[in-house]
A tleap script that builds the chain and sets N, CA, C and O, in Angstrom:
source leaprc.protein.ff14SB
mol = sequence {
  NMET SER ASP PRO LEU LEU ARG GLU LEU ASP
  HIE TYR VAL VAL LEU GLU PRO ALA CYS GLY
  GLU ARG ILE LEU THR ALA ALA GLU THR ARG
  SER TRP LEU GLU HIE HIE LEU ALA GLY LEU
  ALA GLU VAL PRO ALA ASP LEU SER GLY LEU
  PRO SER ARG ALA GLU GLN ALA GLU ARG LEU
  LEU GLU THR ALA CYS GLN LEU GLU LEU GLU
  PRO GLY ARG SER VAL GLN TRP PHE ALA VAL
  ARG LEU GLU PRO PRO GLY GLN CPRO
}
set mol.1.N position { 59.893 137.615 77.992 }
set mol.1.CA position { 58.455 137.610 77.941 }
set mol.1.C position { 57.931 138.927 78.104 }
set mol.1.O position { 58.401 139.541 79.062 }
set mol.2.N position { 57.085 139.513 77.418 }
set mol.2.CA position { 56.370 140.660 77.756 }
set mol.2.C position { 55.448 140.907 78.853 }
set mol.2.O position { 54.707 140.027 79.290 }
set mol.3.N position { 55.487 142.167 79.329 }
set mol.3.CA position { 54.796 142.375 80.523 }
set mol.3.C position { 53.288 142.302 80.183 }
set mol.3.O position { 52.878 142.841 79.155 }
set mol.4.N position { 52.408 141.612 81.067 }
set mol.4.CA position { 51.140 141.591 80.653 }
set mol.4.C position { 50.423 142.860 80.720 }
set mol.4.O position { 49.389 142.902 80.054 }
set mol.5.N position { 50.747 143.911 81.382 }
set mol.5.CA position { 50.113 145.074 81.460 }
set mol.5.C position { 50.137 145.842 80.195 }
set mol.5.O position { 49.250 146.642 79.899 }
set mol.6.N position { 51.220 145.575 79.415 }
set mol.6.CA position { 51.329 146.261 78.068 }
set mol.6.C position { 50.347 145.707 77.161 }
set mol.6.O position { 50.011 146.374 76.183 }
set mol.7.N position { 49.881 144.643 77.357 }
set mol.7.CA position { 48.782 144.096 76.464 }
set mol.7.C position { 47.411 144.846 76.679 }
set mol.7.O position { 46.517 144.850 75.832 }
set mol.8.N position { 47.340 145.481 77.901 }
set mol.8.CA position { 46.056 146.147 78.276 }
set mol.8.C position { 46.101 147.440 77.622 }
set mol.8.O position { 45.065 148.097 77.512 }
set mol.9.N position { 47.281 147.890 77.151 }
set mol.9.CA position { 47.192 149.255 76.806 }
set mol.9.C position { 46.590 149.397 75.404 }
set mol.9.O position { 46.777 148.445 74.646 }
set mol.10.N position { 45.936 150.383 74.976 }
set mol.10.CA position { 45.303 150.584 73.856 }
set mol.10.C position { 45.988 151.741 72.950 }
set mol.10.O position { 45.532 152.029 71.843 }
set mol.11.N position { 47.024 152.327 73.466 }
set mol.11.CA position { 47.648 153.380 72.493 }
set mol.11.C position { 49.205 153.232 72.485 }
set mol.11.O position { 49.877 152.744 73.394 }
set mol.12.N position { 49.635 153.711 71.362 }
set mol.12.CA position { 51.159 153.593 71.225 }
set mol.12.C position { 51.667 154.943 70.547 }
set mol.12.O position { 51.061 155.551 69.665 }
set mol.13.N position { 52.867 155.299 71.104 }
set mol.13.CA position { 53.604 156.555 70.449 }
set mol.13.C position { 54.358 155.768 69.265 }
set mol.13.O position { 55.037 154.788 69.573 }
set mol.14.N position { 54.277 156.097 68.155 }
set mol.14.CA position { 55.112 155.693 67.124 }
set mol.14.C position { 55.910 156.746 66.515 }
set mol.14.O position { 55.418 157.833 66.211 }
set mol.15.N position { 57.209 156.427 66.319 }
set mol.15.CA position { 58.230 157.213 65.726 }
set mol.15.C position { 58.724 156.849 64.555 }
set mol.15.O position { 59.147 155.697 64.450 }
set mol.16.N position { 58.778 157.752 63.417 }
set mol.16.CA position { 59.250 157.473 62.171 }
set mol.16.C position { 60.215 158.679 61.675 }
set mol.16.O position { 59.972 159.860 61.922 }
set mol.17.N position { 61.304 158.244 60.967 }
set mol.17.CA position { 62.142 159.184 60.385 }
set mol.17.C position { 61.328 160.100 59.543 }
set mol.17.O position { 60.620 159.466 58.761 }
set mol.18.N position { 61.217 161.249 59.462 }
set mol.18.CA position { 60.610 162.221 58.499 }
set mol.18.C position { 59.257 162.362 59.028 }
set mol.18.O position { 58.689 163.413 58.728 }
set mol.19.N position { 58.670 161.592 59.694 }
set mol.19.CA position { 57.132 161.863 60.154 }
set mol.19.C position { 57.040 162.365 61.647 }
set mol.19.O position { 56.016 162.950 61.998 }
set mol.20.N position { 58.040 162.167 62.512 }
set mol.20.CA position { 58.014 162.521 63.890 }
set mol.20.C position { 57.180 161.579 64.659 }
set mol.20.O position { 57.121 160.388 64.357 }
set mol.21.N position { 56.499 162.123 65.703 }
set mol.21.CA position { 55.713 161.356 66.712 }
set mol.21.C position { 54.275 161.316 66.459 }
set mol.21.O position { 53.728 162.323 66.010 }
set mol.22.N position { 53.581 160.213 66.709 }
set mol.22.CA position { 52.168 160.193 66.442 }
set mol.22.C position { 51.806 159.301 67.631 }
set mol.22.O position { 52.624 158.592 68.218 }
set mol.23.N position { 50.440 159.404 67.951 }
set mol.23.CA position { 49.700 158.447 68.830 }
set mol.23.C position { 48.769 157.811 68.077 }
set mol.23.O position { 47.927 158.405 67.404 }
set mol.24.N position { 48.893 156.445 68.166 }
set mol.24.CA position { 48.009 155.478 67.401 }
set mol.24.C position { 47.307 154.585 68.362 }
set mol.24.O position { 47.791 154.294 69.456 }
set mol.25.N position { 46.109 154.138 67.914 }
set mol.25.CA position { 45.558 153.134 68.727 }
set mol.25.C position { 46.223 151.732 68.558 }
set mol.25.O position { 46.970 151.564 67.594 }
set mol.26.N position { 45.995 150.721 69.432 }
set mol.26.CA position { 46.583 149.402 69.109 }
set mol.26.C position { 46.426 148.860 67.627 }
set mol.26.O position { 47.346 148.430 66.931 }
set mol.27.N position { 45.123 148.957 67.281 }
set mol.27.CA position { 44.957 148.400 65.867 }
set mol.27.C position { 45.489 149.285 64.764 }
set mol.27.O position { 45.686 148.811 63.645 }
set mol.28.N position { 45.728 150.546 65.036 }
set mol.28.CA position { 46.351 151.377 63.989 }
set mol.28.C position { 47.711 151.032 64.022 }
set mol.28.O position { 48.337 150.976 62.963 }
set mol.29.N position { 48.357 150.748 65.304 }
set mol.29.CA position { 49.692 150.437 65.343 }
set mol.29.C position { 50.105 149.033 64.625 }
set mol.29.O position { 51.053 148.864 63.858 }
set mol.30.N position { 49.226 148.143 65.034 }
set mol.30.CA position { 49.458 146.801 64.123 }
set mol.30.C position { 49.532 147.010 62.656 }
set mol.30.O position { 50.466 146.558 61.993 }
set mol.31.N position { 48.481 147.743 62.107 }
set mol.31.CA position { 48.294 148.157 60.670 }
set mol.31.C position { 49.665 148.888 60.265 }
set mol.31.O position { 50.250 148.513 59.248 }
set mol.32.N position { 50.151 149.866 61.004 }
set mol.32.CA position { 51.360 150.639 60.657 }
set mol.32.C position { 52.558 149.592 60.589 }
set mol.32.O position { 53.319 149.630 59.623 }
set mol.33.N position { 52.723 148.710 61.548 }
set mol.33.CA position { 53.714 147.654 61.519 }
set mol.33.C position { 53.552 146.820 60.388 }
set mol.33.O position { 54.594 146.524 59.803 }
set mol.34.N position { 52.495 146.374 59.948 }
set mol.34.CA position { 52.219 145.599 58.753 }
set mol.34.C position { 52.557 146.240 57.710 }
set mol.34.O position { 53.132 145.546 56.871 }
set mol.35.N position { 52.372 147.591 57.388 }
set mol.35.CA position { 52.824 148.243 56.358 }
set mol.35.C position { 54.324 148.370 56.283 }
set mol.35.O position { 54.910 148.191 55.215 }
set mol.36.N position { 54.958 148.679 57.403 }
set mol.36.CA position { 56.440 148.576 57.327 }
set mol.36.C position { 57.062 147.359 57.110 }
set mol.36.O position { 58.148 147.348 56.531 }
set mol.37.N position { 56.455 146.160 57.549 }
set mol.37.CA position { 57.078 144.880 57.303 }
set mol.37.C position { 56.890 144.496 55.797 }
set mol.37.O position { 57.757 143.882 55.174 }
set mol.38.N position { 55.629 144.922 55.219 }
set mol.38.CA position { 55.478 144.674 53.768 }
set mol.38.C position { 56.578 145.343 52.890 }
set mol.38.O position { 56.875 144.774 51.840 }
set mol.39.N position { 57.211 146.508 53.232 }
set mol.39.CA position { 58.047 147.219 52.578 }
set mol.39.C position { 59.427 146.614 52.649 }
set mol.39.O position { 60.313 147.032 51.903 }
set mol.40.N position { 59.665 145.557 53.599 }
set mol.40.CA position { 61.072 145.041 53.881 }
set mol.40.C position { 61.361 143.880 52.807 }
set mol.40.O position { 60.556 142.982 52.563 }
set mol.41.N position { 62.542 144.011 52.234 }
set mol.41.CA position { 63.107 142.809 51.248 }
set mol.41.C position { 62.951 141.419 51.950 }
set mol.41.O position { 62.569 140.395 51.383 }
set mol.42.N position { 63.309 141.537 53.292 }
set mol.42.CA position { 63.390 140.390 54.036 }
set mol.42.C position { 63.081 140.737 55.396 }
set mol.42.O position { 63.756 141.591 55.970 }
set mol.43.N position { 61.819 139.967 56.146 }
set mol.43.CA position { 61.614 140.253 57.489 }
set mol.43.C position { 62.698 139.579 58.513 }
set mol.43.O position { 63.433 138.640 58.207 }
set mol.44.N position { 62.665 140.162 59.653 }
set mol.44.CA position { 63.659 139.731 60.697 }
set mol.44.C position { 63.548 138.264 60.815 }
set mol.44.O position { 62.432 137.789 60.601 }
set mol.45.N position { 64.606 137.388 61.149 }
set mol.45.CA position { 64.542 135.972 61.168 }
set mol.45.C position { 63.628 135.484 62.125 }
set mol.45.O position { 63.006 134.450 61.880 }
set mol.46.N position { 63.448 136.170 63.314 }
set mol.46.CA position { 62.443 135.804 64.268 }
set mol.46.C position { 60.947 135.774 63.946 }
set mol.46.O position { 60.117 135.189 64.641 }
set mol.47.N position { 60.656 136.521 62.726 }
set mol.47.CA position { 59.327 136.703 62.378 }
set mol.47.C position { 59.036 135.784 61.153 }
set mol.47.O position { 57.871 135.500 60.877 }
set mol.48.N position { 60.087 135.312 60.409 }
set mol.48.CA position { 60.067 134.775 59.141 }
set mol.48.C position { 59.145 133.358 59.309 }
set mol.48.O position { 58.509 132.982 58.324 }
set mol.49.N position { 59.091 132.697 60.380 }
set mol.49.CA position { 58.201 131.501 60.583 }
set mol.49.C position { 56.669 131.719 60.808 }
set mol.49.O position { 55.823 130.827 60.874 }
set mol.50.N position { 56.461 133.095 60.916 }
set mol.50.CA position { 55.020 133.404 61.084 }
set mol.50.C position { 54.332 133.531 59.797 }
set mol.50.O position { 54.867 134.250 58.953 }
set mol.51.N position { 53.119 132.888 59.487 }
set mol.51.CA position { 52.561 132.920 58.203 }
set mol.51.C position { 51.930 134.135 57.653 }
set mol.51.O position { 51.627 134.108 56.460 }
set mol.52.N position { 51.689 135.181 58.332 }
set mol.52.CA position { 51.069 136.360 57.911 }
set mol.52.C position { 51.688 137.600 58.540 }
set mol.52.O position { 52.294 137.622 59.611 }
set mol.53.N position { 51.468 138.567 57.779 }
set mol.53.CA position { 52.059 140.062 58.208 }
set mol.53.C position { 51.381 140.447 59.470 }
set mol.53.O position { 52.018 141.010 60.360 }
set mol.54.N position { 49.991 140.143 59.603 }
set mol.54.CA position { 49.220 140.384 60.795 }
set mol.54.C position { 49.874 139.741 61.935 }
set mol.54.O position { 50.153 140.453 62.901 }
set mol.55.N position { 50.181 138.382 61.960 }
set mol.55.CA position { 50.982 137.690 62.977 }
set mol.55.C position { 52.255 138.200 63.308 }
set mol.55.O position { 52.596 138.258 64.490 }
set mol.56.N position { 53.058 138.610 62.320 }
set mol.56.CA position { 54.340 139.134 62.398 }
set mol.56.C position { 54.223 140.614 63.240 }
set mol.56.O position { 54.991 140.956 64.139 }
set mol.57.N position { 53.343 141.219 62.845 }
set mol.57.CA position { 53.127 142.593 63.425 }
set mol.57.C position { 52.663 142.514 64.932 }
set mol.57.O position { 53.049 143.365 65.733 }
set mol.58.N position { 51.876 141.538 65.285 }
set mol.58.CA position { 51.384 141.295 66.570 }
set mol.58.C position { 52.615 140.920 67.386 }
set mol.58.O position { 52.809 141.428 68.490 }
set mol.59.N position { 53.585 139.883 66.756 }
set mol.59.CA position { 54.608 139.520 67.633 }
set mol.59.C position { 55.676 140.665 67.854 }
set mol.59.O position { 56.336 140.786 68.886 }
set mol.60.N position { 55.746 141.378 66.898 }
set mol.60.CA position { 56.603 142.745 67.150 }
set mol.60.C position { 56.050 143.571 68.095 }
set mol.60.O position { 56.861 144.125 68.836 }
set mol.61.N position { 54.743 143.831 68.290 }
set mol.61.CA position { 54.071 144.458 69.243 }
set mol.61.C position { 54.320 144.130 70.504 }
set mol.61.O position { 54.505 144.968 71.387 }
set mol.62.N position { 54.347 142.720 70.700 }
set mol.62.CA position { 54.352 142.082 71.997 }
set mol.62.C position { 55.784 141.956 72.658 }
set mol.62.O position { 55.980 141.796 73.863 }
set mol.63.N position { 56.813 142.060 71.616 }
set mol.63.CA position { 58.221 141.669 72.057 }
set mol.63.C position { 59.282 142.636 71.727 }
set mol.63.O position { 60.424 142.487 72.160 }
set mol.64.N position { 58.926 143.664 70.940 }
set mol.64.CA position { 60.033 144.628 70.615 }
set mol.64.C position { 59.418 146.083 70.599 }
set mol.64.O position { 58.231 146.328 70.816 }
set mol.65.N position { 60.351 146.966 70.324 }
set mol.65.CA position { 59.860 148.452 70.163 }
set mol.65.C position { 60.518 149.054 69.209 }
set mol.65.O position { 60.518 150.283 69.142 }
set mol.66.N position { 61.174 148.288 68.332 }
set mol.66.CA position { 61.947 148.932 67.304 }
set mol.66.C position { 62.065 147.947 65.968 }
set mol.66.O position { 62.214 146.738 66.149 }
set mol.67.N position { 61.998 148.458 64.704 }
set mol.67.CA position { 62.218 147.743 63.671 }
set mol.67.C position { 63.101 148.458 62.617 }
set mol.67.O position { 62.808 149.556 62.143 }
set mol.68.N position { 64.307 147.682 62.259 }
set mol.68.CA position { 65.152 148.499 61.286 }
set mol.68.C position { 64.604 148.282 59.830 }
set mol.68.O position { 64.402 147.169 59.343 }
set mol.69.N position { 64.416 149.320 59.278 }
set mol.69.CA position { 63.781 149.203 57.724 }
set mol.69.C position { 65.087 149.176 56.904 }
set mol.69.O position { 65.048 148.491 55.882 }
set mol.70.N position { 66.133 149.759 57.168 }
set mol.70.CA position { 67.368 149.669 56.491 }
set mol.70.C position { 68.556 150.007 57.367 }
set mol.70.O position { 68.308 150.528 58.454 }
set mol.71.N position { 69.704 149.796 57.061 }
set mol.71.CA position { 70.855 150.239 57.877 }
set mol.71.C position { 70.648 151.654 58.290 }
set mol.71.O position { 70.468 152.487 57.401 }
set mol.72.N position { 70.652 151.992 59.443 }
set mol.72.CA position { 70.584 153.324 59.972 }
set mol.72.C position { 69.254 154.147 59.962 }
set mol.72.O position { 69.131 155.340 60.244 }
set mol.73.N position { 68.271 153.253 59.575 }
set mol.73.CA position { 66.877 153.916 59.689 }
set mol.73.C position { 65.959 153.089 60.100 }
set mol.73.O position { 65.760 152.032 59.501 }
set mol.74.N position { 65.180 153.490 61.313 }
set mol.74.CA position { 64.395 152.466 62.060 }
set mol.74.C position { 63.082 153.112 62.451 }
set mol.74.O position { 63.009 154.339 62.515 }
set mol.75.N position { 62.090 152.371 62.702 }
set mol.75.CA position { 60.902 152.952 63.228 }
set mol.75.C position { 60.816 152.376 64.756 }
set mol.75.O position { 61.358 151.318 65.075 }
set mol.76.N position { 60.090 153.174 65.644 }
set mol.76.CA position { 60.034 152.636 67.001 }
set mol.76.C position { 58.608 152.900 67.535 }
set mol.76.O position { 57.950 153.813 67.036 }
set mol.77.N position { 58.134 152.183 68.472 }
set mol.77.CA position { 56.905 152.294 69.024 }
set mol.77.C position { 56.876 151.944 70.760 }
set mol.77.O position { 57.488 151.020 71.296 }
set mol.78.N position { 56.198 152.718 71.287 }
set mol.78.CA position { 56.061 152.645 72.827 }
set mol.78.C position { 54.729 152.659 73.313 }
set mol.78.O position { 53.957 153.547 72.953 }
set mol.79.N position { 54.327 151.611 74.227 }
set mol.79.CA position { 52.930 151.681 74.717 }
set mol.79.C position { 52.814 152.764 75.715 }
set mol.79.O position { 53.695 153.051 76.526 }
set mol.80.N position { 51.533 153.414 75.585 }
set mol.80.CA position { 51.436 154.449 76.507 }
set mol.80.C position { 50.004 154.493 77.107 }
set mol.80.O position { 49.087 154.092 76.390 }
set mol.81.N position { 49.762 154.890 78.209 }
set mol.81.CA position { 48.517 154.780 78.924 }
set mol.81.C position { 47.861 156.220 78.913 }
set mol.81.O position { 48.433 157.105 79.548 }
set mol.82.N position { 46.855 156.465 78.325 }
set mol.82.CA position { 46.174 157.730 78.107 }
set mol.82.C position { 45.164 157.816 79.226 }
set mol.82.O position { 44.393 156.871 79.391 }
set mol.83.N position { 45.110 158.896 80.019 }
set mol.83.CA position { 44.194 159.099 81.129 }
set mol.83.C position { 43.115 159.876 80.597 }
set mol.83.O position { 43.335 160.791 79.803 }
set mol.84.N position { 41.953 159.570 80.985 }
set mol.84.CA position { 40.651 160.314 80.451 }
set mol.84.C position { 40.629 161.663 80.961 }
set mol.84.O position { 41.091 161.907 82.075 }
set mol.85.N position { 40.123 162.561 80.223 }
set mol.85.CA position { 40.177 164.118 80.691 }
set mol.85.C position { 39.646 164.137 82.064 }
set mol.85.O position { 38.742 163.431 82.509 }
set mol.86.N position { 40.350 165.068 82.694 }
set mol.86.CA position { 39.851 165.352 84.311 }
set mol.86.C position { 40.514 164.531 85.240 }
set mol.86.O position { 40.432 164.817 86.435 }
set mol.87.N position { 41.259 163.399 84.811 }
set mol.87.CA position { 41.947 162.618 85.694 }
set mol.87.C position { 43.306 163.036 86.146 }
set mol.87.O position { 44.072 163.478 85.291 }
set mol.88.N position { 43.696 162.950 87.382 }
set mol.88.CA position { 45.063 163.495 87.806 }
set mol.88.C position { 46.099 162.548 87.321 }
set mol.88.O position { 47.290 162.770 87.541 }
savepdb mol mol.pdb
quit
């Protein structure tokens, strides 16, 4: 089960081969995951029972931090907390 504090986070660092590291909002990260899921020939077995890409992306966001696109090529995402400017 995922940590409830992670659901309060609004930003994620996403890592892609050839693209490097980016910081996205939670909504952008879900969309990013949907895009990658749509490109798979077959979604992972634990997601196949979910009816939409949006629900699959949400499940991934809550339960995982990596998606294998093809053997040896994966994308990763990690929740981060951004502090407002001026905060220690």
